[in-house]
C-alpha positions in Angstrom: -52.1 -8.1 49.1 -49.8 -5.1 48.9 -49.3 -2.8 46.0 -45.9 -1.1 45.7 -46.2 2.4 44.4 -44.5 5.7 44.6 -46.2 8.8 46.1 -48.4 9.5 43.0 -52.1 8.6 43.2 -52.4 6.3 40.2 -50.9 4.6 37.2 -50.7 5.6 33.6 -51.0 3.4 30.5 -47.6 2.0 29.7 -46.5 1.8 33.3 -45.9 -1.4 35.2 -47.7 -2.3 38.5 -45.6 -4.1 41.1 -47.9 -6.2 43.3 -46.9 -8.2 46.4 -48.9 -10.8 48.2 -47.8 -11.7 51.7 -49.0 -13.9 54.6 -47.9 -13.3 58.1 -47.4 -16.7 59.7 -45.8 -15.9 63.0 -45.7 -18.9 65.4 -46.9 -21.1 62.7 -45.4 -23.9 60.6 -43.5 -22.3 57.6 -45.9 -21.6 54.8 -45.6 -21.0 51.0 -48.0 -18.4 49.6 -49.7 -18.8 46.2 -52.0 -16.5 44.2 -54.7 -18.8 43.0 -56.4 -16.2 40.8 -56.7 -12.4 40.2 -59.5 -10.8 38.3 -59.7 -7.2 37.2 -63.1 -5.6 37.1 -64.6 -2.1 36.8 -66.5 -2.4 40.2 -65.5 -3.9 43.6 -67.6 -7.0 42.9 -65.4 -9.7 41.5 -68.3 -11.4 39.6 -69.2 -8.2 37.8 -68.7 -7.7 34.0 -66.6 -7.0 32.2 -63.8 -8.8 33.9 -60.3 -9.8 32.9 -58.3 -12.7 34.4 -54.8 -11.7 35.3 -53.9 -14.9 37.2 -56.0 -18.0 36.5 -55.9 -21.8 36.6 -54.5 -22.1 40.1 -51.5 -19.8 39.7 -50.9 -19.2 36.0 -50.2 -15.5 35.3 -52.2 -15.6 32.1 -51.8 -11.9 31.4 -48.2 -12.7 30.5 -49.4 -14.3 27.3 -50.3 -10.8 26.1 -47.7 -8.6 27.9 -44.1 -9.4 28.4 -43.9 -7.3 31.6 -46.5 -9.5 33.4 -44.4 -12.0 35.3 -43.8 -13.5 38.8 -40.6 -12.3 40.4 -38.0 -15.1 40.5 -36.6 -16.4 42.7 -38.8 -15.7 45.8 -36.9 -13.9 48.6 -39.3 -15.6 51.2 -41.8 -18.5 50.9 -44.5 -16.4 52.5 -44.2 -13.6 49.9 -45.0 -13.6 46.2 -44.4 -10.7 43.9 -45.5 -10.1 40.3 -45.8 -7.3 37.8 -48.6 -6.4 35.4 -48.7 -3.9 32.7 -51.3 -1.1 33.4 -54.3 -1.4 31.2 -57.9 -0.3 30.8 -60.9 -2.0 29.5 -61.7 -1.6 25.8 -64.4 0.9 24.9 -64.8 2.0 28.5 -63.8 5.5 29.6 -63.4 4.7 33.3 -59.9 4.7 34.6 -60.4 2.9 37.9 -59.9 -0.8 37.9 -60.4 -3.2 40.8 -58.2 -6.3 41.2 -59.5 -9.1 43.4 -57.1 -11.9 44.2 -57.6 -15.2 45.9 -54.6 -16.4 47.9 -53.8 -19.7 49.4 -51.0 -21.3 51.4 -49.4 -24.7 51.6 -46.7 -26.1 53.9 -43.4 -24.7 52.8 -42.1 -28.3 52.8 -44.7 -29.4 50.2 -43.4 -29.5 46.7 -45.3 -27.2 44.3 -47.8 -29.0 42.1 -50.5 -28.2 39.5 -52.8 -26.8 42.2 -50.2 -25.0 44.2 -47.9 -23.1 41.8 -46.8 -19.7 40.5 -46.2 -19.9 36.7 -45.2 -17.1 34.3 -45.3 -17.3 30.5 -41.8 -16.9 28.9 -42.3 -15.5 25.3 -38.7 -16.2 24.2 -39.3 -20.0 24.6 -43.1 -19.9 24.2 -43.4 -21.9 27.5 -44.6 -21.6 31.0 -42.0 -21.4 33.8 -42.6 -22.0 37.5 -41.2 -19.7 40.3 -40.2 -23.0 42.0 -40.7 -26.7 41.2 -40.5 -28.6 38.0 -41.7 -27.2 34.7 -44.3 -29.9 34.3 -46.5 -28.3 37.0 -47.1 -25.4 34.6 -48.2 -27.6 31.6 -51.8 -27.2 32.7 -51.5 -23.4 32.1 -51.5 -24.2 28.4 -54.3 -26.8 28.6 -56.3 -24.6 31.0 -57.1 -27.7 33.0 -55.3 -27.4 36.4 -57.1 -29.9 38.5 -55.8 -32.6 40.7 -55.8 -36.0 38.9 -56.0 -38.0 42.1 -59.8 -38.0 42.1 -60.2 -35.9 45.2 -63.2 -33.6 45.4 -62.9 -30.0 44.4 -62.4 -27.3 47.0 -64.5 -24.3 47.8 -62.1 -22.1 45.8 -62.4 -24.4 42.8 -66.2 -24.0 42.8 -66.0 -20.2 43.2 -63.6 -20.0 40.2 -65.9 -22.0 38.0 -68.9 -19.8 38.9 -67.0 -16.7 38.1 -66.8 -17.3 34.3 -64.5 -15.3 32.0 -64.9 -12.4 29.7 -62.3 -11.3 27.3 -61.2 -7.7 27.6 -58.9 -6.0 25.1 -55.9 -4.1 26.4 -55.1 -0.7 25.1 -52.1 1.5 25.0 -49.4 -1.2 25.2 
């Protein structure tokens, strides 16, 4: 994960963070990168509390439901790079101004069509709908139902199990 930032040492409420995830796949079959989940916490431990999901449900930028600036950049300029923006926030009723963001990334063959488990979806407030960076819009329908699992009956992956153990806390955003 890379974070684009000017020379200042931090962000202020009301600013937008530009975040870029990238995989270097030299001498490898072409890969498409996805951000499976991103959790914001007040400590480096991703399972600490409070926590706020920024990306959840296997690639849904759920923060976009609350902030119109939170979106994946479209179109991608390369399959092995995924960029997104998030409004700067702080946790409600907590004076600390340092937030940790932990993301789980995954890749798929670039030739594989995006699906409900391999996607990057942003919420589009004007149409009240989820929009994929690439692929058909139906792959994002699970972002609304919050049930983005493969329907083929295959077992869950290690990442699926980690995500379920994590749990979710709702954190209010301030200063937007």
